[in-house]
TITOR-776481 format. One line per 3 residues: number of its first residue (from 1); their letters; for each residue x, y, z of N, C-alpha, C. Coordinates in Angstrom, 2 decimals. Last residue first. Layout:
BEGIN
NUM) a) X Y Z X Y Z X Y Z; ...
***
This chain:
BEGIN
195) ekg) 8.09 -28.58 -49.68 6.94 -29.37 -49.40 6.73 -30.24 -50.65; 9.94 -26.74 -49.97 10.38 -28.10 -50.04 9.18 -29.12 -49.90; 9.75 -24.04 -49.76 9.30 -24.68 -50.91 9.73 -26.10 -50.99
192) daa) 9.99 -22.90 -47.20 11.33 -22.98 -48.14 11.05 -23.72 -49.47; 7.50 -22.99 -46.39 8.01 -21.79 -46.68 9.16 -21.81 -47.35; 7.29 -25.90 -45.81 6.40 -25.24 -46.79 6.92 -23.84 -47.30
189) evl) 9.08 -26.18 -43.95 9.51 -26.73 -45.09 8.58 -26.20 -46.22; 7.75 -24.82 -41.96 9.10 -24.36 -42.47 9.37 -24.92 -43.74; 5.50 -26.17 -41.24 5.38 -24.94 -41.96 6.64 -24.48 -42.58
186) ggg) 6.96 -29.57 -41.26 5.68 -28.59 -40.91 5.88 -27.36 -41.73; 8.99 -32.11 -40.18 8.77 -30.82 -41.05 7.68 -29.89 -40.35; 9.19 -34.56 -39.13 10.31 -33.44 -38.82 10.28 -32.21 -39.66
183) aei) 7.15 -36.11 -39.28 8.37 -36.29 -40.37 9.36 -35.32 -40.14; 5.49 -35.04 -37.47 6.28 -36.21 -37.18 7.29 -36.70 -38.18; 4.73 -32.63 -38.88 5.59 -32.45 -37.71 6.24 -33.81 -37.49
180) rrk) 3.27 -33.96 -41.09 4.26 -33.07 -41.37 5.18 -33.00 -40.19; 1.15 -35.37 -39.48 2.14 -36.02 -40.47 3.44 -35.34 -40.71; -0.14 -33.24 -38.41 0.57 -34.07 -37.55 1.57 -34.91 -38.30
177) ekd) -1.12 -31.98 -40.61 -0.19 -31.25 -39.88 0.65 -32.27 -38.94; -2.90 -33.91 -41.55 -1.83 -33.32 -42.50 -0.69 -32.69 -41.46; -4.63 -34.11 -39.27 -3.92 -35.27 -39.85 -2.67 -34.97 -40.74
174) afa) -5.48 -31.52 -38.94 -4.80 -32.28 -37.87 -3.96 -33.43 -38.42; -6.75 -30.69 -41.47 -5.84 -29.89 -40.63 -4.89 -30.84 -39.69; -8.34 -32.55 -42.31 -7.58 -32.03 -43.20 -6.40 -31.27 -42.34
171) tka) -9.96 -33.39 -39.83 -9.13 -34.24 -40.56 -8.02 -33.53 -41.58; -11.28 -30.85 -39.21 -10.23 -31.38 -38.38 -9.39 -32.57 -39.06; -11.73 -27.99 -41.10 -11.98 -29.48 -41.05 -10.85 -30.14 -40.13
168) ydn) -13.31 -24.91 -40.79 -12.17 -25.83 -40.31 -12.57 -27.37 -40.30; -14.58 -22.83 -42.09 -15.09 -24.15 -42.41 -13.77 -25.10 -42.15; -14.21 -20.46 -40.72 -13.45 -20.71 -41.83 -13.55 -22.20 -42.52
165) pnf) -16.21 -20.36 -38.62 -16.37 -19.32 -39.79 -15.41 -19.60 -41.02; -17.64 -23.46 -37.64 -16.31 -22.46 -37.78 -16.54 -21.74 -38.87; -19.79 -24.69 -37.77 -19.33 -24.43 -36.45 -18.22 -23.58 -36.55
162) gkg) -20.46 -25.25 -40.46 -21.16 -24.25 -39.75 -20.74 -23.82 -38.42; -20.55 -28.88 -41.07 -20.14 -27.43 -41.54 -20.94 -26.45 -40.50; -19.23 -31.62 -39.44 -20.11 -30.99 -40.02 -19.69 -29.44 -40.07
159) ega) -16.82 -32.19 -37.90 -18.06 -33.26 -37.73 -19.26 -32.38 -38.36; -14.75 -30.83 -37.71 -14.71 -31.45 -38.66 -16.05 -32.52 -38.83; -14.77 -30.96 -33.99 -14.25 -30.30 -35.27 -14.19 -31.23 -36.38
156) gwe) -16.37 -31.02 -31.51 -16.60 -31.69 -32.67 -16.13 -31.08 -33.94; -15.61 -29.80 -29.20 -16.81 -29.17 -29.95 -17.11 -29.82 -31.35; -13.38 -31.00 -28.08 -14.53 -31.20 -27.39 -15.79 -30.73 -28.31
153) aid) -11.27 -30.29 -29.79 -11.57 -31.61 -29.78 -12.87 -31.94 -29.03; -10.94 -27.38 -28.91 -11.44 -27.97 -30.36 -11.89 -29.32 -30.30; -12.06 -26.80 -25.65 -10.84 -27.07 -26.70 -11.58 -27.62 -27.77
150) rgk) -14.62 -24.31 -25.16 -13.92 -25.50 -24.62 -12.74 -25.69 -25.75; -15.77 -22.07 -25.75 -15.67 -22.16 -24.38 -14.95 -23.45 -23.98; -16.45 -20.75 -28.09 -16.79 -21.86 -27.94 -16.90 -22.33 -26.48
147) dfm) -15.00 -18.30 -27.90 -16.38 -18.23 -27.61 -17.16 -19.55 -27.48; -12.32 -19.15 -28.72 -12.62 -18.98 -27.24 -14.08 -18.94 -26.98; -12.71 -19.01 -31.43 -12.54 -20.25 -30.93 -12.73 -20.18 -29.34
144) wsy) -12.93 -16.45 -32.05 -14.06 -17.30 -32.19 -13.92 -18.53 -31.48; -10.35 -15.31 -32.21 -11.10 -15.20 -30.94 -12.49 -15.99 -30.92; -9.00 -15.28 -34.60 -9.33 -16.64 -33.90 -10.00 -16.57 -32.65
141) gge) -10.33 -12.18 -35.75 -9.53 -13.19 -35.84 -9.89 -14.76 -35.28; -12.28 -10.21 -35.75 -11.92 -10.80 -34.36 -10.92 -11.88 -34.44; -13.95 -11.40 -38.56 -13.78 -10.24 -37.51 -13.42 -10.69 -36.36
138) pna) -12.35 -14.34 -39.85 -13.52 -13.40 -39.63 -13.13 -12.28 -38.72; -9.55 -14.35 -42.17 -10.20 -14.62 -40.79 -11.51 -13.95 -40.70; -7.01 -15.26 -44.13 -8.47 -14.96 -44.34 -8.95 -15.41 -42.79
135) lie) -3.76 -13.92 -43.61 -4.76 -15.16 -43.66 -6.11 -14.64 -43.72; -0.34 -13.60 -43.80 -1.52 -12.96 -44.01 -2.58 -14.03 -44.30; 2.27 -13.62 -41.44 1.30 -14.53 -42.18 0.08 -13.53 -42.42
132) wwn) 5.66 -12.83 -41.27 4.29 -12.43 -41.09 3.58 -13.56 -41.85; 8.84 -12.98 -39.64 7.76 -13.64 -40.46 6.48 -13.03 -40.11; 11.52 -10.81 -39.70 10.33 -11.18 -38.80 9.41 -11.74 -39.89
129) ndl) 13.83 -9.47 -40.93 13.91 -11.04 -40.60 12.69 -11.53 -39.67; 13.42 -7.10 -41.63 14.04 -7.20 -40.17 14.18 -8.76 -39.93; 12.11 -7.08 -44.01 13.38 -6.53 -43.92 14.19 -6.71 -42.54
126) dlf) 10.15 -10.13 -43.65 10.26 -8.83 -43.91 11.87 -8.43 -43.86; 8.80 -12.98 -45.01 9.90 -12.57 -44.30 10.33 -11.04 -44.51; 5.48 -14.31 -45.30 6.69 -13.57 -45.91 7.59 -13.21 -44.83
123) yfs) 2.95 -16.74 -46.18 3.85 -16.13 -45.19 4.95 -15.15 -45.98; -0.73 -17.17 -46.46 0.72 -17.23 -47.12 1.66 -16.40 -45.96; -3.82 -18.73 -46.50 -2.70 -18.01 -45.95 -1.45 -18.00 -46.62
120) rtg) -7.04 -19.98 -45.40 -6.07 -19.86 -46.42 -5.06 -18.68 -46.10; -7.94 -22.23 -42.83 -8.01 -20.97 -43.41 -7.21 -20.98 -44.66; -7.28 -24.41 -41.24 -8.63 -23.97 -41.18 -9.01 -22.69 -41.92
117) hqd) -4.52 -25.07 -41.64 -5.16 -24.70 -40.29 -6.49 -23.89 -40.39; -4.62 -24.28 -45.05 -3.99 -24.95 -43.93 -4.74 -24.30 -42.65; -4.16 -23.66 -48.29 -5.20 -23.92 -47.39 -4.84 -24.73 -46.24
114) vpk) -1.73 -21.18 -49.42 -2.24 -22.41 -49.21 -3.26 -22.58 -48.32; 0.27 -19.04 -51.31 -0.99 -19.20 -50.55 -1.34 -20.73 -50.53; 3.89 -19.51 -51.10 2.71 -19.56 -51.95 1.43 -19.66 -51.06
111) tvk) 6.05 -17.19 -49.17 5.29 -18.68 -49.69 4.30 -18.55 -50.33; 8.74 -15.44 -49.73 7.27 -15.41 -49.90 6.98 -16.70 -50.09; 11.58 -13.66 -48.44 11.07 -14.75 -48.66 9.65 -14.77 -48.73
108) tig) 12.57 -10.88 -48.25 13.46 -11.78 -48.69 12.72 -13.14 -48.87; 11.71 -7.50 -48.69 11.23 -8.90 -48.34 12.07 -9.94 -49.08; 12.65 -5.03 -49.11 13.51 -5.84 -48.51 12.74 -7.09 -48.12
105) wkd) 10.84 -3.37 -50.64 10.69 -3.19 -49.31 11.51 -4.20 -48.46; 11.34 -3.99 -53.37 11.43 -2.53 -53.01 11.48 -2.50 -51.44; 10.90 -6.75 -53.60 12.56 -6.24 -53.69 12.42 -4.64 -53.26
102) ker) 8.16 -6.95 -53.31 9.09 -7.32 -52.41 10.55 -7.01 -52.35; 6.02 -6.11 -54.93 6.81 -5.04 -54.20 7.94 -5.61 -53.18; 4.99 -8.39 -55.97 5.33 -7.39 -56.84 6.36 -6.40 -56.14
99) lvv) 4.54 -10.08 -53.64 5.44 -10.43 -54.72 5.83 -9.44 -55.68; 2.41 -8.43 -52.32 3.81 -8.64 -51.64 4.82 -9.18 -52.61; 0.40 -8.53 -54.46 1.10 -7.29 -53.83 2.56 -7.54 -53.33
96) eya) -0.07 -11.32 -54.43 0.36 -10.72 -55.66 1.05 -9.31 -55.42; -1.03 -11.60 -51.78 0.19 -12.29 -52.13 0.69 -11.62 -53.48; -3.21 -10.03 -51.83 -2.36 -9.54 -50.99 -0.90 -10.34 -51.48
93) qdv) -4.85 -11.78 -53.37 -4.56 -10.43 -53.87 -3.31 -9.85 -53.08; -5.24 -13.96 -51.72 -4.37 -14.12 -53.08 -4.11 -12.72 -53.67; -6.65 -12.74 -49.60 -5.18 -13.32 -49.42 -4.42 -13.49 -50.73
90) eer) -8.96 -12.12 -50.95 -7.92 -10.87 -50.53 -6.65 -11.56 -50.13; -10.08 -14.52 -51.42 -9.44 -13.84 -52.58 -8.66 -12.59 -52.21; -10.64 -15.29 -48.80 -9.75 -16.16 -49.51 -9.14 -15.21 -50.77
87) sgv) -11.24 -12.42 -46.80 -11.55 -13.51 -47.86 -10.51 -14.20 -48.28; -10.28 -10.27 -45.12 -11.73 -10.82 -44.91 -12.03 -11.98 -45.74; -7.05 -10.74 -43.30 -7.93 -10.17 -44.32 -9.52 -10.76 -44.31
84) dlg) -4.87 -10.33 -40.43 -6.13 -10.95 -41.08 -6.72 -9.90 -42.15; -1.68 -11.31 -39.77 -2.51 -10.21 -40.19 -3.76 -10.60 -41.02; 0.43 -12.68 -37.23 -0.82 -12.91 -38.28 -1.44 -11.40 -38.47
81) nha) 3.79 -13.53 -36.98 2.63 -12.51 -36.69 1.60 -12.74 -37.62; 5.52 -16.47 -36.13 5.21 -15.45 -37.07 4.06 -14.62 -36.34; 6.83 -18.56 -35.22 6.75 -17.53 -34.22 6.31 -16.33 -34.96
78) llp) 7.34 -20.37 -37.12 6.10 -20.81 -36.30 6.02 -19.65 -35.24; 9.71 -19.30 -38.33 8.48 -19.11 -38.86 7.25 -19.43 -38.04; 11.94 -17.72 -36.08 11.39 -18.90 -36.66 10.00 -18.63 -37.30
75) mvq) 13.71 -14.79 -37.31 12.43 -15.34 -36.44 12.09 -16.60 -36.97; 17.06 -14.27 -37.68 15.83 -14.79 -38.33 14.75 -15.30 -37.31; 18.02 -11.53 -35.49 18.02 -12.89 -35.70 16.87 -13.31 -36.65
72) tkk) 19.65 -8.40 -36.41 18.40 -9.06 -36.18 18.71 -10.62 -36.42; 21.75 -6.15 -35.09 21.64 -7.16 -36.22 20.49 -8.06 -35.54; 21.20 -3.84 -33.31 22.24 -3.86 -34.44 22.20 -4.97 -35.51
69) skv) 17.70 -2.98 -32.94 18.98 -3.94 -32.76 19.84 -3.84 -33.80; 14.88 -1.37 -31.70 16.17 -1.27 -32.44 17.22 -2.29 -32.01; 11.85 -2.87 -31.34 12.89 -2.37 -30.78 14.23 -2.51 -31.56
66) vai) 8.43 -2.78 -31.04 9.59 -3.00 -32.11 10.77 -2.22 -31.60; 5.70 -4.25 -29.55 6.86 -3.30 -29.36 8.05 -3.64 -30.51; 2.50 -4.43 -30.46 3.70 -5.01 -30.54 4.84 -4.08 -30.57
63) tnh) -0.90 -4.85 -28.86 0.18 -4.15 -29.57 1.58 -4.95 -29.55; -4.36 -5.09 -28.63 -2.98 -5.74 -28.48 -1.92 -4.95 -29.34; -6.83 -3.79 -29.40 -5.78 -3.13 -28.39 -4.47 -3.82 -28.00
60) ggl) -7.23 -3.51 -33.04 -7.61 -3.90 -31.78 -6.71 -3.13 -30.67; -6.14 -2.59 -35.73 -7.52 -3.18 -35.43 -8.01 -3.77 -33.98; -3.04 -2.92 -34.96 -4.06 -2.98 -36.17 -5.29 -3.50 -35.54
57) kim) 0.10 -1.40 -33.94 -1.14 -2.28 -33.54 -1.87 -1.99 -34.94; 3.34 -0.80 -32.46 2.40 -1.01 -33.63 1.21 -1.78 -33.23; 5.81 1.32 -31.36 4.68 0.26 -31.04 3.93 0.46 -32.08
54) lsi) 9.55 1.53 -31.15 8.19 1.89 -31.92 7.23 0.90 -31.06; 12.68 2.64 -30.04 11.51 1.85 -30.17 10.30 2.32 -30.80; 14.67 4.25 -29.52 15.12 2.96 -29.91 13.86 2.18 -30.02
51) pst) 13.76 6.81 -28.58 14.74 6.91 -29.68 15.22 5.50 -30.25; 10.24 5.92 -28.22 11.61 6.34 -27.75 12.69 6.27 -29.08; 8.05 5.33 -29.59 7.87 5.42 -28.14 9.10 5.78 -27.44
48) rvv) 6.11 6.27 -32.27 7.70 6.32 -31.93 7.53 6.36 -30.38; 3.48 4.35 -33.46 3.99 5.50 -32.84 5.42 5.17 -32.29; 1.40 3.23 -36.14 2.62 3.26 -35.53 2.82 4.41 -34.76
45) dlg) -0.80 0.95 -37.44 -0.82 2.16 -36.61 0.50 2.02 -35.90; -0.23 -0.51 -40.79 -0.30 -0.62 -39.31 -0.20 0.79 -38.76; -0.08 -1.20 -43.46 -1.17 -0.36 -42.91 -1.20 -0.36 -41.34
42) lve) 1.94 -2.40 -44.67 1.19 -3.36 -44.07 -0.11 -2.39 -43.35; 3.08 -0.26 -46.36 2.79 -1.59 -46.88 1.79 -2.36 -46.00; 3.26 2.03 -44.85 2.99 2.03 -46.29 2.57 0.76 -46.79
39) eyf) 3.73 1.25 -42.10 2.70 2.22 -42.40 2.27 2.08 -44.04; 5.82 -0.61 -42.14 4.78 -0.99 -41.42 3.53 -0.16 -41.81; 7.74 0.92 -43.88 7.11 -0.47 -44.26 5.71 -0.71 -43.66
36) qrt) 8.23 3.12 -42.11 7.65 3.16 -43.42 7.03 1.97 -44.17; 9.47 1.70 -39.88 8.15 2.29 -39.72 7.51 2.64 -41.08; 11.76 0.73 -41.13 10.76 -0.25 -40.64 9.54 0.29 -40.59
33) kdl) 13.02 3.08 -41.46 12.63 2.35 -42.73 11.61 1.28 -42.45; 13.22 3.81 -38.93 12.72 4.72 -39.85 12.13 3.87 -40.93; 14.82 1.80 -37.54 13.32 2.12 -37.14 12.80 2.94 -38.15
30) dva) 16.73 -0.58 -38.78 16.34 0.72 -39.15 15.17 1.21 -38.81; 16.21 -3.27 -37.51 17.81 -2.53 -37.49 17.46 -1.05 -37.81; 14.16 -4.75 -34.99 14.24 -3.87 -36.28 15.71 -3.28 -36.35
27) elt) 12.26 -7.33 -33.34 13.48 -6.38 -33.48 13.39 -5.87 -34.97; 9.22 -7.27 -31.26 9.79 -7.61 -32.54 11.43 -6.79 -32.55; 7.04 -8.53 -28.88 8.14 -7.80 -29.25 8.99 -8.14 -30.45
24) ghs) 3.69 -8.08 -27.51 4.81 -9.05 -27.92 5.92 -7.89 -28.49; 1.27 -7.25 -25.36 2.17 -7.05 -26.35 3.02 -8.07 -26.55; -0.93 -8.09 -23.46 -0.95 -6.59 -24.07 0.01 -6.36 -25.24
21) lfk) -3.32 -9.75 -22.05 -2.16 -10.01 -22.99 -1.96 -8.90 -23.83; -4.49 -8.98 -19.03 -4.40 -8.58 -20.48 -3.21 -8.97 -20.95; -4.24 -9.52 -16.20 -5.61 -9.14 -16.79 -5.63 -8.92 -18.35
18) lml) -3.34 -12.24 -13.77 -2.96 -11.18 -14.97 -4.30 -10.90 -15.63; -2.54 -13.54 -11.28 -3.81 -12.89 -11.66 -3.52 -11.78 -12.69; -0.89 -16.69 -11.19 -0.71 -15.29 -11.45 -2.15 -14.63 -11.90
15) lpe) -2.06 -19.22 -10.98 -1.06 -18.61 -9.98 -0.94 -17.08 -9.96; -5.44 -19.60 -11.84 -4.02 -19.37 -12.13 -3.28 -18.88 -10.97; -7.83 -22.11 -11.28 -7.45 -20.67 -10.86 -5.83 -20.59 -11.13
12) kkq) -9.00 -24.17 -13.62 -8.44 -23.99 -12.61 -7.84 -22.55 -12.33; -12.28 -24.43 -15.11 -10.90 -23.75 -15.28 -10.29 -23.72 -13.91; -13.98 -27.57 -14.48 -13.79 -26.21 -14.52 -12.40 -25.73 -14.68
9) gea) -13.93 -30.50 -14.10 -13.95 -29.80 -15.56 -14.01 -28.33 -15.55; -13.83 -31.12 -11.60 -15.00 -31.01 -12.02 -15.13 -30.66 -13.31; -11.12 -30.73 -10.92 -11.68 -32.26 -10.96 -13.00 -32.21 -11.55
6) amk) -10.76 -28.01 -10.88 -10.16 -28.79 -11.88 -10.85 -30.30 -12.02; -12.27 -27.54 -8.53 -12.65 -27.11 -9.87 -12.16 -27.86 -10.93; -10.57 -28.85 -6.65 -12.03 -29.29 -6.68 -12.65 -28.89 -8.19
3) eam) -8.25 -27.27 -6.77 -8.27 -28.74 -7.09 -9.65 -29.29 -7.43; -9.35 -25.01 -5.66 -8.68 -25.01 -7.09 -8.82 -26.37 -7.59; -9.96 -25.93 -3.13 -11.02 -25.14 -3.84 -10.56 -25.32 -5.42
***
């Protein structure tokens, strides 16, 4: 049955019958300081779940567990966490705030806002070595892509305006990112200012 569905282009039945992508996990050295940063800078909802952990969320049901660690590893930039704002202008405003407040909050790296992957965004590395991306997205973030019901190549990315809330352009994104990755680069070089 599952093989027949796959052959007809339908979604194959998964081996595991899971129901919800509920959370991810971040590390933190000082949970009190990290909580203050999450609440006062990022505006996240935070609850203390144990002496060694927090749970955070913003604008939905998905959560991230934050677990105390003696020493954190630097998160790879491509494993970042995204925080959505409503417009390109709000991205630029958030960038100015982060630049102004970075020393006070232990932010060690901040990239410049750029237009990439169909939106405008910038990244910063927080006090616990976690990368965050602030980006312009419509309500619900990238979930609009799932509403299309197919992969991006199948619904004509870049073949006219109006199919994407961020006016995604396949050639601007795919070709540029493909060249970066093939050259051994990508977002990490942009974050280090080597682009």
